[in-house]
C-alpha positions as a printed Julia matrix, in Angstrom:
757×3 Matrix{Float64}:
  96.81  141.98  129.1
  93.95  144.18  130.3
  90.42  142.94  129.73
  87.46  144.97  128.55
  86.11  145.04  132.11
  89.43  146.25  133.53
  89.72  148.97  130.92
  86.24  150.3   131.61
  86.47  150.18  135.43
  90.07  151.08  136.29
  90.44  154.41  138.1
  92.85  156.22  135.79
  93.05  159.19  138.17
  95.54  157.19  140.25
  98.07  157.73  137.47
  97.96  161.52  137.78
  97.97  161.24  141.59
 101.12  159.12  141.34
 102.63  161.66  138.96
 102.05  164.4   141.53
 103.82  162.23  144.11
 106.87  161.81  141.84
 106.99  165.56  141.24
 107.0   166.02  145.03
 109.81  163.49  145.26
 111.82  165.47  142.69
 111.33  168.59  144.78
 112.53  166.79  147.94
 115.62  165.56  146.08
 116.23  169.16  145.02
 116.15  170.33  148.63
 118.5   167.5   149.63
 120.83  168.47  146.81
 120.99  172.05  148.07
 121.69  170.92  151.66
 124.32  168.42  150.56
 126.02  171.0   148.35
 126.06  173.49  151.23
 126.98  171.28  154.17
 129.04  168.41  152.68
 130.25  169.01  149.14
 131.58  172.45  150.06
 134.0   171.04  152.62
 136.29  169.58  149.97
 136.15  172.75  147.93
 137.54  175.09  150.59
 141.12  175.83  151.74
 140.83  174.11  155.11
 141.2   170.61  153.71
 143.97  169.93  151.19
 145.91  166.94  149.94
 145.18  163.49  148.52
 142.39  162.74  150.95
 140.65  165.99  150.0
 140.94  165.16  146.29
 139.56  161.67  146.85
 136.69  163.0   148.95
 135.95  165.64  146.35
 135.54  163.02  143.64
 133.19  161.0   145.84
 131.24  164.1   146.85
 130.89  165.07  143.14
 129.4   161.67  142.38
 126.93  161.94  145.24
 125.94  165.48  144.25
 125.4   164.29  140.69
 123.22  161.45  141.98
 120.96  163.95  143.75
 120.64  165.82  140.44
 120.04  162.6   138.46
 117.43  161.52  141.0
 115.48  164.7   140.25
 115.7   164.07  136.49
 114.51  160.48  136.9
 111.66  161.42  139.25
 110.42  164.14  136.89
 110.66  161.73  133.95
 108.59  159.12  135.8
 105.98  161.78  136.58
 105.89  162.76  132.93
 105.56  159.12  131.83
 102.64  158.64  134.23
 100.84  161.65  132.78
 101.62  160.48  129.24
 100.14  157.09  130.11
  97.07  158.74  131.63
  96.49  160.78  128.48
  96.79  157.72  126.25
  94.52  155.51  128.36
  91.85  158.21  128.75
  91.8   158.7   124.98
  91.64  154.97  124.23
  88.96  154.3   126.84
  86.96  157.19  125.42
  87.05  155.54  121.99
  85.93  152.27  123.55
  83.07  153.99  125.38
  82.0   155.66  122.13
  82.03  152.32  120.29
  79.92  150.74  123.03
  77.41  153.6   122.94
  77.1   153.45  119.15
  76.69  149.67  119.25
  73.82  150.02  121.73
  72.24  152.7   119.57
  72.47  150.27  116.66
  70.39  147.71  118.56
  73.16  145.72  120.25
  73.93  144.73  123.81
  77.5   144.9   125.14
  78.23  142.86  128.27
  80.58  143.83  131.08
  83.11  141.51  129.46
  82.8   143.29  126.1
  80.78  140.64  124.27
  78.36  141.94  121.66
  74.94  140.42  121.02
  71.71  141.43  119.32
  69.25  143.01  121.77
  66.02  141.24  120.84
  64.32  142.58  123.97
  64.14  146.03  122.37
  62.22  144.67  119.38
  58.47  144.9   119.13
  56.61  141.6   119.27
  56.08  141.68  115.51
  59.72  142.47  114.77
  60.87  139.72  117.15
  58.64  137.2   115.39
  59.94  138.32  112.0
  63.51  137.96  113.25
  62.98  134.38  114.43
  61.39  133.33  111.11
  63.51  135.23  108.6
  66.93  133.61  107.82
  68.05  136.64  105.81
  67.26  138.93  108.74
  69.22  136.66  111.08
  72.18  136.56  108.7
  72.19  140.36  108.49
  72.13  140.59  112.29
  75.04  138.12  112.6
  77.13  140.19  110.24
  76.33  143.34  112.17
  77.18  141.7   115.51
  80.51  140.53  114.1
  81.36  144.01  112.84
  80.67  145.6   116.22
  82.58  142.84  118.0
  85.58  143.32  115.72
  85.57  147.05  116.4
  85.45  146.6   120.18
  88.07  143.83  120.12
  90.39  146.05  118.09
  90.01  148.91  120.57
  90.81  146.53  123.45
  93.88  145.43  121.5
  94.88  149.07  121.06
  94.8   149.5   124.84
  96.89  146.36  125.25
  99.45  147.72  122.77
  99.6   151.02  124.65
  99.94  149.22  127.97
 102.95  147.31  126.64
 104.54  150.57  125.54
 104.09  151.99  129.03
 105.69  148.89  130.52
 108.73  149.25  128.24
 109.12  152.92  129.18
 108.95  152.29  132.94
 111.49  149.49  132.75
 113.89  151.66  130.78
 113.54  154.95  132.7
 115.12  153.57  135.88
 118.19  152.1   134.17
 121.39  154.08  134.73
 122.34  154.93  131.15
 125.8   156.32  132.01
 128.27  153.55  132.88
 131.07  156.07  133.54
 129.32  158.21  136.17
 130.96  156.41  139.09
 127.91  154.4   140.13
 127.12  150.78  139.33
 123.4   151.32  139.03
 122.58  154.81  140.1
 119.83  157.17  139.07
 119.23  157.79  135.35
 120.51  161.26  134.49
 119.29  160.87  130.9
 115.76  159.83  131.77
 113.06  160.94  129.31
 109.43  161.72  129.97
 108.05  160.46  126.65
 106.82  156.88  126.35
 107.25  156.88  122.58
 110.95  157.7   122.8
 111.58  154.6   124.9
 109.5   152.53  122.52
 111.55  153.91  119.64
 114.84  153.05  121.36
 113.65  149.5   121.98
 112.36  149.17  118.42
 115.61  150.6   117.05
 117.63  147.97  118.88
 115.54  145.14  117.42
 115.38  146.69  113.94
 119.13  147.35  113.78
 119.99  143.76  114.69
 117.44  142.52  112.17
 118.84  144.79  109.43
 122.35  143.48  110.14
 121.19  139.89  109.68
 121.58  139.01  113.35
 119.36  136.61  115.25
 116.1   138.15  116.43
 113.63  136.1   118.46
 109.97  135.63  117.61
 109.06  137.61  120.72
 111.21  140.52  119.57
 109.65  140.46  116.1
 106.23  140.55  117.74
 107.32  143.5   119.89
 108.62  145.38  116.83
 105.31  144.76  115.09
 103.42  145.98  118.17
 105.56  149.13  118.38
 104.86  149.94  114.72
 101.16  149.28  115.19
 100.79  151.25  118.41
 102.71  154.28  117.09
 101.61  154.41  113.47
 100.29  157.94  113.98
 102.95  159.19  116.4
 105.56  161.57  114.99
 107.8   161.45  118.08
 108.2   157.68  117.83
 108.58  157.74  114.04
 111.26  160.4   113.9
 113.14  158.97  116.89
 113.25  155.5   115.32
 114.24  156.73  111.86
 116.9   159.02  113.31
 118.46  155.97  114.93
 118.16  153.77  111.84
 119.0   156.41  109.28
 118.03  155.96  105.6
 120.63  153.25  105.04
 119.47  151.3   108.07
 115.89  151.66  106.84
 116.88  150.4   103.38
 118.86  147.49  104.83
 115.96  146.57  107.12
 113.59  146.55  104.14
 116.02  144.36  102.21
 116.3   141.88  105.08
 112.54  141.7   105.62
 112.0   141.12  101.91
 114.71  138.43  101.83
 113.14  136.65  104.79
 109.63  136.87  103.32
 110.46  135.58   99.85
 113.46  133.33  100.43
 114.84  132.54  103.89
 111.67  132.1   105.97
 108.69  131.85  103.61
 106.42  130.24  106.2
 106.38  133.53  108.11
 106.03  135.69  105.0
 102.91  137.42  106.26
 104.66  138.58  109.43
 107.61  140.06  107.52
 105.35  141.87  105.07
 103.35  143.24  108.0
 106.58  144.56  109.49
 107.34  146.25  106.19
 103.93  147.86  106.4
 104.68  149.09  109.91
 108.01  150.52  108.8
 106.29  152.19  105.85
 103.69  153.79  108.13
 106.54  155.02  110.33
 108.22  156.7   107.34
 104.89  158.25  106.29
 104.38  159.74  109.75
 107.96  160.97  110.16
 108.05  162.8   106.82
 104.93  164.93  107.24
 105.46  168.56  106.21
 103.32  171.56  107.26
 101.14  173.11  104.57
 100.7   171.74  101.07
 102.73  171.36   97.91
 100.3   173.68   96.13
 101.32  176.46   98.53
 104.93  175.61   99.43
 106.39  173.23   96.83
 109.89  171.82   97.32
 112.32  174.39   95.97
 110.21  177.36   97.0
 111.39  179.88   99.57
 108.63  178.82  101.98
 109.81  175.25  101.81
 113.46  176.25  102.24
 112.59  178.36  105.27
 110.83  175.42  106.88
 113.77  173.11  106.15
 116.07  175.56  107.94
 113.85  175.63  111.04
 114.1   173.35  114.08
 110.88  171.65  112.99
 112.37  170.87  109.57
 115.74  169.59  110.81
 114.84  165.9   110.85
 113.25  166.03  107.39
 116.21  167.93  105.91
 118.85  165.64  107.34
 116.98  162.43  106.62
 116.06  163.21  102.99
 119.57  164.47  102.23
 120.92  161.18  103.51
 118.33  159.26  101.48
 119.66  160.95   98.34
 123.07  159.5    99.23
 121.97  155.91   99.77
 119.12  155.74   97.25
 121.42  155.27   94.21
 123.64  152.74   96.07
 123.61  149.12   94.9
 122.67  146.63   97.64
 122.57  143.7    95.24
 125.21  142.24   92.91
 126.77  143.52   89.7
 124.72  141.09   87.63
 121.49  141.62   89.6
 121.68  145.11   91.06
 119.25  146.24   93.72
 119.33  149.95   94.4
 118.37  151.71   97.58
 115.56  153.65   95.89
 114.01  150.39   94.66
 114.0   148.95   98.17
 112.74  152.17   99.72
 109.81  152.59   97.32
 108.95  148.9    97.65
 108.66  149.44  101.4
 106.47  152.51  100.86
 104.03  150.42   98.82
 103.21  148.38  101.93
 101.91  151.4   103.83
  98.29  151.91  104.75
  98.96  155.58  105.5
  98.81  158.6   103.22
 102.22  160.07  102.46
 102.75  163.81  102.61
 102.35  165.6    99.27
 105.6   167.58   99.57
 107.56  164.45  100.43
 106.09  162.58   97.45
 106.78  165.52   95.14
 110.39  165.84   96.26
 111.03  162.1    96.13
 109.56  162.0    92.62
 111.96  164.74   91.54
 114.85  162.86   93.16
 113.99  159.62   91.34
 113.77  161.41   88.0
 117.12  163.08   88.66
 118.65  159.73   89.65
 117.63  157.98   86.43
 118.78  160.91   84.29
 122.15  160.81   86.02
 122.37  157.02   85.97
 120.41  155.65   82.96
 119.23  152.1    83.48
 119.11  152.36   87.26
 115.5   151.1    87.24
 115.99  148.31   84.69
 115.31  144.8    85.92
 118.15  142.38   85.15
 117.67  138.65   84.93
 115.16  137.2    87.34
 115.11  140.4    89.35
 114.22  140.29   93.03
 111.0   138.71   94.3
 108.57  141.17   95.8
 110.41  144.24   94.5
 109.47  146.25   91.46
 112.56  147.47   89.61
 110.92  150.65   88.31
 110.93  152.67   91.52
 109.59  155.79   89.81
 106.47  154.05   88.52
 106.1   152.41   91.92
 106.22  155.81   93.61
 103.52  157.1    91.26
 101.33  154.22   92.41
 101.88  155.3    96.01
 101.11  158.89   94.99
  97.75  157.82   93.58
  96.59  157.23   97.17
  96.99  160.97   97.8
  95.08  162.52   94.89
  95.96  166.12   95.83
  99.64  165.16   95.74
  99.2   163.59   92.31
  97.38  166.66   90.99
 100.15  168.95   92.2
 102.86  166.68   90.79
 101.34  166.77   87.29
  99.9   170.29   87.23
 101.49  171.88   84.14
 101.02  175.32   85.71
 103.34  174.35   88.57
 102.73  175.13   92.24
 103.11  178.07   94.6
 102.46  181.73   93.89
 104.68  184.74   93.36
 108.26  184.18   94.46
 107.28  180.72   95.74
 106.21  179.47   92.33
 107.94  176.3    91.14
 107.24  174.88   87.68
 107.49  171.28   86.5
 107.36  169.23   83.33
 106.62  165.9    85.01
 103.81  164.94   82.64
 105.74  165.79   79.5
 108.67  163.73   80.74
 106.63  160.71   81.78
 104.27  160.6    78.78
 106.63  161.52   75.96
 110.28  161.71   76.98
 111.06  158.93   79.44
 112.71  155.73   78.24
 110.58  153.31   80.24
 112.67  150.56   81.86
 112.51  147.04   80.45
 113.43  143.55   81.57
 116.96  142.74   80.39
 118.73  139.39   80.32
 122.3   138.62   79.3
 122.4   135.6    76.99
 126.03  135.02   76.09
 127.29  138.13   74.36
 123.73  139.36   73.68
 121.45  141.44   75.88
 117.82  140.44   75.39
 115.21  143.01   76.41
 111.43  142.81   76.72
 108.69  145.11   77.94
 107.82  145.22   81.61
 104.23  143.89   81.89
 103.62  146.38   84.73
 104.94  149.26   82.66
 103.12  152.53   83.51
 100.66  151.0    85.99
 101.7   153.55   88.6
 101.54  156.38   86.08
  98.01  155.42   85.05
  96.83  155.27   88.66
  98.44  158.62   89.48
  96.92  160.34   86.44
  93.46  159.03   87.32
  93.81  160.33   90.87
  95.25  163.65   89.67
  92.43  164.35   87.23
  89.49  163.16   89.34
  90.56  164.0    92.89
  89.76  160.43   94.0
  91.83  157.31   94.47
  91.81  155.0    91.42
  88.63  153.04   90.82
  86.86  154.57   93.8
  83.18  155.46   93.85
  81.93  159.02   93.71
  81.48  159.86   90.04
  79.04  162.66   89.24
  78.11  164.78   86.27
  79.99  167.89   87.32
  83.19  169.83   86.69
  86.56  169.83   88.42
  89.06  172.08   90.14
  91.3   174.2    87.99
  94.34  172.08   88.78
  92.52  168.82   88.01
  91.21  170.2    84.73
  94.69  171.44   83.76
  96.09  167.95   84.33
  93.3   166.36   82.26
  93.74  168.89   79.45
  97.51  168.38   79.38
  97.1   164.61   79.49
  95.0   164.66   76.31
  97.41  167.11   74.68
 100.5   165.06   75.48
  98.87  161.77   74.48
  97.75  163.19   71.14
 101.14  164.61   70.28
 101.59  164.23   66.49
  98.01  162.96   66.23
  98.78  159.65   67.93
  96.23  159.82   70.7
  94.76  156.45   69.76
  98.05  154.61   70.34
  97.99  154.69   74.13
 100.14  152.26   76.18
  98.04  149.37   77.43
  98.37  149.99   81.17
  97.18  153.59   80.81
  93.93  152.73   79.06
  91.64  151.65   81.91
  92.65  154.35   84.44
  92.49  157.07   81.78
  89.17  155.65   80.61
  87.81  156.09   84.12
  89.21  159.62   84.18
  87.53  160.5    80.87
  84.27  159.03   82.17
  84.55  161.45   85.09
  84.76  164.29   82.55
  81.57  163.3    80.73
  80.07  166.79   81.04
  83.17  168.27   79.4
  83.55  165.63   76.7
  79.83  165.84   75.88
  80.2   169.59   75.38
  83.25  169.19   73.14
  81.75  166.38   71.05
  78.41  168.15   70.7
  79.91  171.53   69.86
  78.33  173.28   72.85
  81.8   174.02   74.25
  82.5   177.49   72.75
  86.06  176.55   71.79
  85.0   173.37   69.95
  86.08  171.99   67.55
  89.48  173.73   67.42
  89.95  173.82   71.19
  92.12  176.05   73.34
  95.53  175.72   74.94
  94.07  176.67   78.31
  91.1   175.39   80.33
  87.89  177.17   81.24
  89.14  178.25   84.67
  86.31  178.77   87.14
  87.33  177.43   90.54
  85.73  174.06   91.26
  83.57  174.44   88.15
  86.45  174.35   85.67
  86.4   172.31   82.46
  88.69  171.16   79.68
  88.78  172.71   76.2
  90.79  170.22   74.12
  90.23  170.08   70.4
  87.48  167.72   69.34
  89.76  165.59   67.16
  92.39  165.18   69.88
  89.71  164.14   72.34
  88.21  161.66   69.87
  91.57  160.04   69.22
  92.33  159.69   72.92
  88.84  158.31   73.62
  89.44  155.79   70.83
  92.86  155.03   72.28
  91.5   153.95   75.66
  88.26  152.34   74.46
  89.5   148.91   73.37
  90.97  147.96   76.76
  89.31  145.13   78.67
  87.74  146.56   81.81
  86.37  143.22   82.94
  83.57  140.78   82.16
  79.87  140.47   82.91
  78.6   137.65   85.15
  77.86  135.8    81.89
  81.45  136.13   80.73
  80.79  138.8    78.12
  83.69  141.22   77.63
  83.27  144.67   79.1
  85.45  147.35   77.6
  86.34  150.89   78.56
  84.19  151.89   75.58
  81.14  150.47   77.36
  81.79  152.76   80.31
  82.26  155.84   78.14
  79.13  155.04   76.13
  77.06  154.43   79.27
  78.07  157.79   80.7
  77.32  159.63   77.48
  73.93  157.9    77.31
  73.08  158.84   80.89
  74.23  162.4    80.52
  72.43  162.75   77.18
  69.2   161.73   78.91
  69.87  164.25   81.68
  70.75  166.89   79.11
  67.51  166.28   77.2
  65.55  166.36   80.44
  66.58  170.02   80.87
  64.98  171.07   77.57
  62.58  173.94   78.1
  58.95  172.84   78.09
  56.34  174.53   75.93
  52.57  174.92   76.24
  50.57  172.23   74.5
  49.33  174.74   71.92
  52.89  175.39   70.79
  54.02  171.78   70.64
  52.7   171.32   67.12
  55.27  173.88   66.0
  59.03  173.52   65.99
  60.41  174.32   69.42
  64.01  175.55   69.05
  65.35  174.29   72.37
  64.2   170.76   71.6
  65.88  170.87   68.19
  69.13  172.18   69.64
  69.4   169.57   72.36
  68.43  166.74   70.01
  71.06  167.99   67.57
  73.73  168.02   70.29
  72.83  164.53   71.51
  72.81  163.19   67.96
  76.31  164.5    67.33
  77.62  162.87   70.52
  76.0   159.54   69.63
  77.48  159.77   66.15
  80.94  160.29   67.61
  80.59  157.39   70.03
  79.28  155.09   67.29
  82.25  155.96   65.1
  84.66  155.12   67.91
  82.95  151.77   68.46
  82.86  150.82   64.8
  86.5   151.84   64.38
  87.37  149.29   67.05
  85.83  146.56   64.89
  87.66  147.72   61.78
  91.34  147.21   62.44
  92.04  149.32   59.36
  89.97  150.99   56.68
  90.47  148.2    54.13
  88.99  145.45   56.28
  86.16  143.57   54.55
  82.87  142.68   56.2
  83.81  139.02   56.32
  86.87  139.84   58.39
  85.08  141.78   61.1
  86.41  140.85   64.5
  83.64  138.67   65.89
  85.35  138.56   69.29
  85.06  142.33   69.7
  81.58  142.56   71.17
  79.97  145.33   73.14
  77.71  144.77   76.07
  74.23  146.21   76.31
  72.53  148.84   78.37
  72.6   147.88   82.01
  76.35  147.38   82.44
  76.55  150.51   84.58
  76.65  148.54   87.81
  80.03  147.14   86.8
  81.69  150.55   86.86
  82.58  152.94   89.67
  82.57  155.9    87.26
  78.85  155.77   86.44
  76.99  158.54   88.29
  73.63  158.1    89.95
  70.9   160.06   88.16
  67.41  161.18   89.12
  64.29  159.08   88.58
  63.04  160.84   85.4
  66.43  160.44   83.73
  66.74  156.82   84.86
  63.28  156.07   83.45
  64.35  157.52   80.12
  67.49  155.4    80.09
  65.58  152.28   81.12
  63.11  152.88   78.32
  65.9   153.22   75.74
  66.77  149.52   75.77
  68.32  149.53   72.32
  71.42  147.33   72.19
  74.17  149.63   71.04
  76.32  146.73   69.83
  73.98  146.76   66.83
  74.86  150.38   66.14
  78.61  149.94   66.06
  78.38  146.75   64.01
  76.01  148.39   61.53
  78.24  151.42   61.17
  81.33  149.23   60.75
  79.65  147.18   58.04
  78.63  150.39   56.28
  82.21  151.65   56.27
  83.55  148.29   55.11
  81.18  148.25   52.15
  81.86  151.77   50.96
  84.47  154.46   51.29
  81.68  157.03   51.48
  79.27  156.49   54.38
  78.28  160.12   54.81
  74.9   159.67   53.12
  73.66  156.84   55.36
  72.39  156.77   58.92
  73.79  153.37   59.83
  74.02  152.99   63.59
  71.41  155.58   64.54
  69.23  153.18   66.55
  70.57  154.26   69.93
  70.07  157.93   69.13
  66.46  157.36   68.12
  65.87  155.24   71.22
  66.98  157.93   73.67
  65.1   160.67   71.8
  61.93  158.59   71.78
  62.3   157.79   75.48
  62.68  161.5    76.15
  59.55  162.21   74.12
  57.48  159.66   76.0
  58.74  160.78   79.42
  57.67  164.36   78.67
  54.43  163.5    76.85
  55.55  164.92   73.5
  56.18  161.72   71.61
  54.62  161.76   68.16
  54.15  165.53   68.0
  55.39  167.39   64.97
  57.95  169.18   67.13
  59.28  165.92   68.51
  59.57  164.43   65.02
  61.4   167.53   63.87
  63.82  167.25   66.78
  64.32  163.59   65.88
  65.2   164.55   62.31
  67.67  167.13   63.6
  69.24  164.43   65.76
  69.62  162.17   62.71
  71.47  164.77   60.66
  73.75  165.62   63.56
  74.39  161.93   64.2
  75.72  161.55   60.65
  77.79  164.72   61.01
  79.26  163.64   64.34
  80.02  160.15   63.07
  81.77  161.39   59.94
  83.74  164.02   61.85
  84.93  161.31   64.2
  85.94  159.11   61.27
  87.91  162.06   59.94
  89.75  162.43   63.23
  90.51  158.72   63.43
  91.69  158.53   59.82
  94.49  160.95   60.77
  96.58  158.07   61.98
  95.55  155.5    59.35
């Protein structure tokens, strides 16, 4: 195992010098081959020597001639392996040198043995004194030192892994791989000059025995893990290993690893799951396809042309074979376990991003499989520990880690252009047509079924990624628009969910991810709810397509119902244990954007501020309508149905107050003036929704009251104070406009939500 000092000081040029020497040796063997062929081998080939002795000599001379040829092959392979090793070690040492340099730049010292420490000598006297007397400073430094140490240790480990791979290759390259060539241990005529191919052969041997349930030592398991780790980004290794295993071997290996982890050898569960992760990374690397699904989707001529090429041969053969073994049962008749379920389970352990074309094609294959064999993804009885029965939903979860792949998979416009265009109806199928698998148990002559508690979790994650362009629940929200494809997916999602006006009856596991997606579309939803979107309220069937500045144009009522449908899901809790709902996130975003929207109102000279200023009125009116809509959604959550009496209001349904934004990843950062306005508008909006709900419960007609307008007034007043117009006649007029629009927006929302009552 090389140390940090050895890695940094070893003269790697000796590897290339040795490679040159082996090339020279191959050339000398070539000259010897020519001389032998001319002066010795030719004797037995002429007419001067005939008979049994000549035949016997000829066979021996053939073997010797072949050995000269094999010696050249082996020598050239060794030279190639030496250069391969040199390339790897130079690259890895370069990464280590970079890490050391960056650590020093960050105020660290790195010893000759690779130990990291804080360089206090570079501090000024004042900073050094502060460091010695400030526990928080010291704790921060310790954390930083540990991070740099971990990075350097990992890079040293990477070199160790590579060094082991080189060792395996050099031991294998000199072994005579042909036992029928007439020599007991001659030169290797099948020698290869690629380290990764030898690593793959060694890994294949271990993996095959493991998949067959044969005994594999702890050292061999560790070597398989090292091979996966060292070659996680190497296509040569990945394709060589998977070619040897084949899809069925890969499926059987996954099954065995899962069985060991959850049943046969639980104390080493972590190791077996890590091996599954390594296998998954290998599959991800081996199935990479040039280009993108948006340009060359599976089924297109471009994709077919690539499949027919030499570069596409592995992918074509391997995926065709996967289609054969994916629907095969590797369990029992009473507790089936299909190849696709095992394969997708393995994929879920990967830390790598799968190729978008591979994900797209596999998704199509899984849909085709369940249409051909209904119930293939149903879980029977106790199921199988560690394996999700619904492979299609599991794959969608994997797809969510590649947002561009998810967008392409759901894009209702399809992918590819011209003759390469391929359409799809994936969203329609998954949201409205699919019979989602359930848990089934045979109790005597009766089959008892129940919902899968994980039902649609993968679908929700994939839709969030597809509409936002980010992995689920990741940071990066901003008040902006989206790409055309992302907007099309969001528009179609709302349309499909609100089919027959049932947008508020959304499956539970879709609510939070779709809530985050809608929060990311705050600019669009604000425009639709406020009426500033030209197509509102009726909406359009197509988006506003404008490159990366595209937006949705759904009808106002459909949007309201879907927003209501996701709002009552529990997002989490505050540190005090108060419930935080998706509604809180949507309200927070609308509040922030309303403040930003008001902040853009055109200013007017002081002399004109006593008069009505149209731009102020318009923006106040728009904000009031949005607040009215949001208040209606919140109060509707309190009223389970329109006949609920005040005394039966759901006391457990509470809404948190302003300031919950830090709990969400989909709350954008705004500028200081806007943040000051929001901070000043400290009105607790739980009062608004409760007030509006009580108003509805008391009377069928609430259109003449302004119950719940407190939040609207608070943000308008904060805007007025921030811009020095509070109390002016124009500001009061804008406030009045906001009030009327609040009532209008609230009642319009009630109308939309009554559709399903």
